[in-house]
N, C-alpha and C positions, 0 to 999 in steps of 0.2 A: 822666803820665800816657799808657800807649802805650796804641794804637788794642787791641783784642780784633778776630784774625781772625774771623768766621763760620767754625762745622767746617761740615766739610763733608757734605753729607745722606747716611743711611744708604742700600746700597744695597742696594737691591729685590727679592727673594728669587733673580727670575727671572737679574739684575745679580747678584748674586753670582757670587763663582767657584764650582764646584765642592771641596768637601773631599772629597780622593780616601783610601780606609784605606793603611794602607803594605801593600807586598805581602806582608810576610813574612802580615801579618793576614788579608788575604783568603784562603793557602795555607791557614792554620793553617782558615777559614771551610770553608771546601770541602772536606778531607779530615774536617772533622768531621760535614757533611750526606753525607760518603761513607760513612761508617760509620753515622748514623744509619742511610741507604739501605737498604746493605746487613743492617743488621738486620733491617730493615721487610720487606724485596725480596729474602728472597735467592736468589727464578729470574732477577731483574734484575741481582744480582751474578752472576749464573752466563752471564745472556747476554754480559756486559763483557767478564767474563773468557775466556766465550767468542771472542767479535768482537777482542779482541787478540790471542789466540793465530789466531785466522781469520786475520788482516792479517799477524803476523809470518809463517807459513806460505807467505802470497801472496809479501812480501818477500822469505823468503830458500830461497826453491823452487830456483834452484840450486845454492847451498849443499847439499841437505840430500841423503843415504846414497841417491838415488830415480834409476834411469835417466832419457835423456832421453822424453820425451813421445812423440817418432816415431819412437823404436828398436827394434827388433823385438823381442823377449827372448827369443820360449820359444812353449811351441802356442798358433796360434790355438783359441780360447773355452776355455780351461783353468779350471778352477772355482777361486773362492778359494783358496789354503795357503799356507803357511809364508814361500814363496820371492815370492808376490805375493797377496799381504794382500785385495786386490776381484779377481782374479782376471787373464786378459787379456784382451785385443777378438777380433772377428774378423779382424785381422791380427796379433797375438801382441803385441801392446803392452802393454804393465802397465795397470793402468789403476788403481792410484794415483797413476802417477804423473800422467794425466791428467787427475786431476782437483784434484793441486795444484799443479801448474802451470796447470791452465784458469781454478784462480780468480783468477791473475794477469788476464788480460783480465774475465774477469764480473764481480769486483769494481772494475776500473776503470773498467766504459762504468753498469755505476751510479751509480760516485761521479759521475762525468761529467754522466750527464746529471743527477742527482738538482741538483747544482750551477746546472749550466744553467737550472733547472727556477726554481730560490729565486729564481733571478738576473734572473728573469726575469718569476714570475708576485710575488713581494715587493715590491718598485716599483710593481706595474702593484695592487696593494692596495692597498698604503700612497698611493698617489694615486688610487684612489676611493674612499678612506676619507677624505682627507684633504680633496678637492674638493667642490663641492658643484655638484646643477643636473644642467645634460647632462654635462660629460663624464665625471662620477664616472657616469652612466647607459650611454654611451657604450662605456667599457671594460667595466664589467660587463657588460653584453650580450651581449656579443663572447663574454666567460669564459665565461657562460650558453649560447650557441651551441659553443661549446669544449666542456663537458660532457656536452652532449647526446646527443654523439658518445662509444660505451664507446673507452675509450684503445684495445683494442688494435687500432677497426678506426681511430683516430685517424692510428694509429702508421703502420699499413699502404700507407692514403694518401700519408701523410707517402715511405714507403720507395719505393713506387710513382712516388711523383714524379721522386722526386731519386736514383733506382739505390740495387740493398745495395750493402752497406760497412759497416764499423765504421764509419766516421762519419756515414752514415745514420743509423744504428743511433740511436747515440749523440745525433743532432739529436731523431729523430719519436719515443724516450723522454719526450727531455727536452719537447720540444710535449708533448704526453702531457697533462704534471702540471706543467705548467705554471698552466692553470685551477686546479687544489688548492690549490696557495701564493696565490692574488691570489686566493680566495675564503675559506680560515682566515686570511687576516692583515685583509680590507677589514670584516670587523664588527667587531672589536676596535677598529680606528683609529675604524671609525664613533663607538667606545664614545667613545676617548677624547677625537677633534676636541672632543663637549659638554661634557668636565668645566672647572672651574674655571679652573686650572690650566693650560690651553692658552688660554683667554680673557686670562686674565692676560699673560700671557708673549708672548699678539702685543699685549696696549696699553701695553706696557713698549718695544717695536720690535724685537722678538724674528724672527726672517726663519723662514720656513717652513721650510727644509732645515734650520736649526737646532734646531730645535722636533721636529723627525723624530729626526733625529740624539739632541739632548735626552733627549727626552720621549716618545718614538712607540717609536721601536724596542725600548728600553731594555723596558717591559712586552711587549713583543711575544716575546721573548729565548723565554722558557718555552715558547711554544705555534709557535714555528720549530724548538728544538732537536727536540721530539716530531716534528712531521711530518715533517721531513729525515731523521733517523732511522728512521722507521717509510716513509719514501718509496726508501730502498733499501732494504727488504722491494719495497717494489713495481715500483723497477726492477728488478729483477736478476730479476723472473717474468717480469718482458715483455720485457727484454730477452734472458731467454733464449729467447720464447716465440719471438721472429722469428730467431732462432740457428736453434733446431729447424726453423722455417717454411723456412728456408736464404736467408733477406736479411741476414746477418754474414758471419762470421769465415768464411773455408772452409776441411775437411779439407787438409792434416793437422796444422795447428794446433791446439792442444787449448783447447775451450767443454766446458760442462756444459752448456749446450740442445744442439749442432750433436752432438757426444758420444749424448747421450740420443735424440737422431734416430736416428743410425747404430744402434744398438742395438736398435730396436726390431721390425726384421726377425726377431732375431735371438730375442724373448723365447722362445719356448719353448727353446731347446738354452742357452741362455748370457746369463738372468733378470738377470746381474750387471753386461752392460755398459750396461742403461738405469736397471737401479734403483740401481746407486752416484750418477752425474748428480743425479736424479732426487731423490736423498736430502739430496745434495750442498745442495738450491736449495730445496727445505723447509725445512732447518737454519737457512740464512742468513735467508729468509721470517722464520722463526719467533726468534731471536738479534736480528731487526734492529725488531721490534716485542716484546719485554721490554724493550730497551736502550734502545728511545724512555719508556718509563713512568719504566725507572731513571732517567735523567737527566731530566724534568720533574719525581721524589720528590726529586732533589739543588737544583733549581735552585727548586721550589716542593712542599716537608715536607707543604701541602697539600691539595696531589693523590690521593698516595697515603690518605689517611686518606678521604676521599669517592671515591676509585674504590670502596672497598674498606664503606662504607654503603653504594652504589649497589650493589654485586654481594652486600650481604648483606639489601640490599630487593627483589631480584632472586628468590635464592631461597627469601625468606618467601613469595614469589607463587607460585613456581610451585609450592613444598613445600604452599599452601595454606592460610597460616598467617594 
């Protein structure tokens, strides 16, 4: 009689290898969610298309059939016409060309600032939410102190200390929005930490870094997508404000904030010099906000339904129903 070898114990859920869906299945799910979100949120779909066109315009600016942004192409302060759709500025440069090329600097500054804020604020928020007692309290009290300052004031303090410049603007804007990412991530992380499956993962010996990577970050993904997309609009506004005040890029390099500032003194006779970059900044902020809702509805289809329910309740409250 041969001895039977004992069967190996079944792996616990925390030890079992994660079964990932095939790539084509994930792509099909994303495509289906994209179509569903586009049908339910047409404004978000328009914002997604507009964001793609804006990025393409910034990337392909040198290849477009427009003049160089620093070239003098006509009479100074000439109004919008067939030759110059947005007119010319106080020096005779094409305003449309400066808007297109200025998008490169403005978008890069906004994206780098958002990436910096997310790279610093997200780990700090997760750290504070996962830890207990005094480490968590110290981190969040520091974030609360930074949140007590208006974003523009905090950015001005950083720029004053480090001096003007493009890199300084990126650092100032990124530091200003770091507490927002930390605060957004802190609450959900603390709630996730109290779940039973986190306790089970710790009981079977999973390290904190593995728990955060496998169980916390996937849950925070939807929230981070919304905050990052919306933050690009906020950082665009703050970076343009610093450029408007003269702390960022210097003329004659094209920039929406700097061009807006340069045209202020000509508002009476050439309003389009400031109107064009101002409208570009406004549209970028709107696109970023609507894009955040659209991406959230893709990753979490129930979010759009909840948002519409809240909007309906608010409308009824205002109407007095």
